[in-house]
Phi, psi and omega in degrees: 000323178300312182294314180301312180298319180298309184299314182293328178286329181287326183206122182291348177286348179293118182259329182210139177232121180243128180234131174237145180231129179222155179194158177196171177215131175251137173247122186244132173231122180250123175241105183269157181293341178272010175096353179288130176236116184225144180226159179206145172247125189236086174287155176208115180236155181205145171233131176244138180231126176237134180237131175248127180242157178221138176211126179053040178081357179260129178249137178220163180230160175223155186221144171211144179214156180203162178164189180169194182267072179206189186274165173300323180301316178291325179299321186267357183283165172057032179056029179299317179301319180293319179300314182284333173296318177298321180295316179295319178296315180301317180297318179297318181292322175298320181295334177299328181259003184289149174248161179299140177289147177294150179273159174115177180277135179205157179289149177227155174240126181255133179266187179287163176106234186302328175303334175296327177293319177300316178299315180302315181291324183287316184230341186299314180296323179293341179269355180291144186300320184295321178291325178288321178298321179282347181078018182262001181266150173296344181263357181302129178071018186250014178301132181086356180256156178286125178236355180209170180295150174305142182096347180272120176233131180239126183239135172257117182228084180290345180270348181300127183049053181305166181309328179287323187260356180171332171073041175295158185306318182273006182279135175218153176279321179225156173273183184283005171250005178087008181272132176303139181289153181206177178276123181231124176278123180265316175228129180236119182051039177089354184247000000 
């Protein structure tokens, strides 16, 4: 209700405001045959906000979402829902004046955030150890070989903003084998 009221008060063109809230928690205990016993508690919460605006018969939408490995209390603190509601509304209003993008091949520059998900889907699964151990990855047996353009470096950092320090979605204290997470370079300068 807070988000809906804010968006409608900010701009009368707002026709619909949809908010979803989700959360879960995984408790992991790893008992390895070499005697290592490691545990982790992994909360994961998220809020998504979609705003639909209308002007002169044209309807457009905007979206913003946020969350991480922390509590609902942290998710709702510091006016985060209101901040992201404004972001979703701004995006919807920009879309009202948007024109169709030109067709064809063109260079793009990707910033941080969701492009990392694209990278993960494009090459991340192929770099996972189980696929390489089985020999089913396009990267199997390619250590030391060029697999990307010069200048491309891919880093897996499960400890980045760990649950203690910030709680990003991909942050974990331990991996699923009980090993503490760390920064690992997967591809360096294309190799």
